[in-house]
C-alpha positions, 0 to 999 in steps of 0.5 A: 825134030818135027820140022826140017830134014837131014841130020838132027841131034839132041844131047842131054847130060846125065849126072850120077847121084853118086860117083863110080870109082871108074867109068861104068858101062852105060846102056841107053834105050828108047822106052817111048817114041812118037815118030810120024809114020808116013816116012821111014822111022830112023833113030839112033840113041847112045851114051857118050862121054862116060865118066865116073860122074855122069855121061851124055845121051845122044839121040840122032835122026836123019832124012825126012823122019819127023820126031815129036818126042822120045823117052830114054831109059839108062842103066849104069853098071860099074865099080863101087867104092866099097863092097859093103854098100852092096845089099843083095 
C-alpha cells in the first residue's frame, strides 16, 4: 500500500483457538501504524464475517495515503460453551 492511489484494502483471516457457542462481538484496533506524513493519513479497520470459529480483519486506505505497515489488535467476547470454564 506504499505505491498507487485510490481505494486499497487488505483482508486477513483470524481463527479462534476454541469456537464460541454463537458469533462473538469482535473489536479491532490499530496498535501500530507506519504511514507517510506528507499527505492525509486515511485508514479504516474493522471486523467482518464474524462466525463462531473466526472472522476477517479488513484494513482499508484511499486517496494518496501511503501505508508501509500496520499492526492490529483484536478482542472477541461471546458466549462460552460451559459456565465452569470461567476462572475469575
